N, C-alpha and C positions, 0 to 999 in steps of 0.2 A: 575315373573315367574323364578322358576326356573326349573332345566332341566326334574327334577324330575315328578316335579308340570305340568311340558308339555307333560313330558309322560303320564301321566294319563290319560291328559285329550283326550290324542289322541284316550287312550285304549277306550274312549269311543266315540268317532268316527268311532270305525273300521269298519264298517259295511257302510262311505262312501269315497270318493278318499282323504278324507285330509291327511291320511299321505303320500301317492305324492304329492297332492299339497304343502307340507308342503318342502315337499325335492326338488320340482323343486325349488322354491322358492329361495332358502338361493344357490342351487346351481347357479342360476343365479344371485345373489347378489356376489357367489365367486368369478363371472368373469369380472362384468358389474358394480359393485360400482364407483362411480365420485364422485369426493368431488372437492370443490370449496373451495381457502386457505385468504385469508387476514390477516396482521397485523395491530393493533392498539397500538398507545399510549394513555393509562388513567393514570392517575392521582385522588384518594380518599381521602376528607379530614381528614389530619393527617396522609399519609401515600406517599412517595416517588413513583415517576410516575416507571409506569409497564408497558412491553408489552403484551395483549389481541390476541392469534392467533384467529382466527374466520375460522370454519372448515362449511363449509353448505353440506352434503351428499346427493344425489339424489340414491336410491336402484332399479333398475329396475325391481327387482324381485318379491319384496314384497310392490313396487309400492310407497314409502316411499321417503319423501326427511325432512329433521330439523337444523339446526343449535345448534354448536357446539363450546361454548365456552372458550377455557385455557390458563392456562399460561404454560413456558417453564416448570416448579416444578413441572406441573399438570401431562402431558406427561413423565417426565423425572421418576414419583413417581411410575403410570403403569404400565413402563415400569422396573423397580425394580423389583416390587413383580412376573410379569410374571417370571422372570429369576430365582425368588426366586419359581416356582412351577416348572421350568422344571426343576432345582437340581433340585429337588427332585422327579423327570420321572428318579431313577438311575438305574432303574432293569428293568427287560424286561418287567414286568406287567403293564408297564405305558409306555412301546416304540411307542404307539399310537397318546397319549395324546405327549408326546416328538415331534411324529413328524408332531404333529400337532403348537404347538408351534417355532418350529422352523426358519416358513419366517419370524414373526414376530422381530424376533429377533435378526435375524439373516443381515438386514438390517442395513443401515446408518441408524446411528443416531448426530443428531447436539449433537457436547460434551459440556461439562460444562463450560463455561469457570467465573470468577471473574472477580465481578462491569462493568458488559458488558453495556455500555452505551446503552440507549434508540433511540442515533440518531446513532450509528452503524449498518449501513444500511445494508452492505454485511451478519453480522448475521444473524439481522432478518432477512432477504433473505433467506437467507441456513437455515433455521431453520421452519421459513413458507413452504418452497419446503417439504423437508422432514417430517418435523407433517403432508402433504399433503399426501406423500405415507406410513409413521407408521398407521394413521386414516382406511386407503384402509385396508392397511393388517390386524388393530385392528379389522375391520367387517366381514371382510374374516374369518379371527381365530374366530367368536364368529357363525357367520355361517357353519364352519368344528368344532365346538363343539356339535352346533345342530344334524348335519347330526352320525358324531358319539356314539351320544348319542342312535340313532336306530338301532343301531346294537345290537341285539335281545342277542347277545354274552357278553354284554358286565359284567363284575362281578358291583358287590357291587360297592366296590374299586373303579372303575375305574370312574366308576359314579358320584362318593362321587368328587373326583379330577375334572370333568368334570364339576360338579355345581359349586366346585370352582374358576373355571378358569371363566366360563357364567358368578356368581352376579360379576368378579371384572370387564369385561367387560361392564357389562347392569350397570352399578354404573356409568363407567368413559364414555360410549357412549351419554347418559342419550335419548335415542332410545325411542320415544314414543312410545303410544301403539296402533298405528297405522298399528305399522307396525309387521298387521300378519295376516296371510296366513287363519288364519283358521276363520276370519272373518265373514266367507260368503257373504259377498256385494263386487262388482267390481269395484275400482274406477271409471274404465270406462264407463257402464255403467249407472251412476246417475253424469256424465258431465248435470249442469247444468240444476241438477232437479228440484236445488230450487229456479232456477231464468230462468226459462223455456222462460218468454217473455224481459228478457235483451238481445241485440243484446252484449253485452261484451261478453257473451259464445261464440257467433260468431266467434270473432277476438279479436288481443291483441291487449292490448289499446295501446303499446310504441310503436310498432312496426305498427299499422294497418295493417295485413297481413290476412286474414284469417285461423281459424288454420283447417291444413291439417294431413292425415300421410303421409305420403309423406318425401320426405328426398330432400325436399325444401332449402337452404338458405337463411335467409333475414338481408337485412341492413338496418341498422337505422343510424340519427345523433349524436353523441354523442354530448349527455348534453352542454351545455354551462356554466359549470365548465371545460373542455377539460379535465373529468376523463375518462379513457381509462377504457370500457365499462370489465367486468371478465372473465375470458381465461377460457373452460369448458376443464377440464381436465381426463381421466379418463384414472386408471391402473390396464389394467385387466391380475391375474396371467398369463391366459398364450393369448398368444402375436397371438397365430397361429390361436385361435376359432370362427371362423366361426358365432356364435350366438351375440360377444363383437362386431364384427364388424358390424356386420347387425344392432345393437343398436344405433349406434355410428350415419351411418345411417338413421335414423327416426327422425321424428321431435320430440321433450319430451314434454308437456307441465304441466306446476303444478297450482296445485289449493289449491288457499292460503285458512283459515279458514274462512276467510269472502265471501270463493261463489267463488273469482277472479280466471281471467284466463289469465293466459299469460308465454309466450314462455319461457326452461330455463335461453336461449342464451339469450336476454331481461333484465330480477325481476332477474335477478341474482348479478348482480349489488348494484343495490338500498335493497332489501335486506342485502350484505352484512352490509351494512350502515346506515339506517334506522332501518331493523327488525323492517318493518309497510308494507302493502301494499299502493301500490303509488295511485290508485282508494282515497279505504276511511283512509287512515293514521291507519287502526287496525293490531295490532302484531301482526307479523306473522315471528314465529318460528318452524312450523312444517310446515306438508300437507303433500297433498298424490299427486300421478304421471299416468297422464290420457292419 
């Protein structure tokens, strides 16, 4: 769905709180998006080895999480296309879009090296960190496009450019359909509705602690293979934002497609490595936050 279609859907909901809910959700996503990252070397039959960067994104505003897997060339390509859009905003009519694009394109981006070895840990680490920040910036940029499109003073030409940028980001970020504030149901309200008799609804099967709304910190034993658990990283556009700080203080629980629930910190490393549920092994590439 492009921005124009989204605006048409909003017009059909103009008598309820859909517009305000949409604005609030994406304002939160701009400030509170979290990105977990990892890198893995892979090789397919008939090709040389290369590095895949895995980003697991959690968006508190729209209550969505999903897995994104990309190569360096894909990050490089989407940035190059965004730079073209920025260059096209060379007059005052599109100054607002230029201001929206600038933050993501002004941040550090890893250089393109010739013949980078998959064993070059320094280069891979640098890319992983910068792609983490870049992904967060792209999600904020997408949210900014939606918010800008809701301005009644936008011209058709401006909306067309916002549409083009939005479509580019939508395709690259592979955002799941659950990332929709107009859906009308709250992921929080139906926790364990499908499995109300399952004790796993009440506690995390990894750390064995109950799910709580407080800011409790849980510690669990590192797996026998001695792999360190993934660290949570939040990139807030405004470091002083009280809402963003409050989000870090609250416990985050992820619901997997199979309806099993885990603390974000507990399950993140497993999802990065296995893309499945630790309990039932069902595929886990996206879900909701509760």
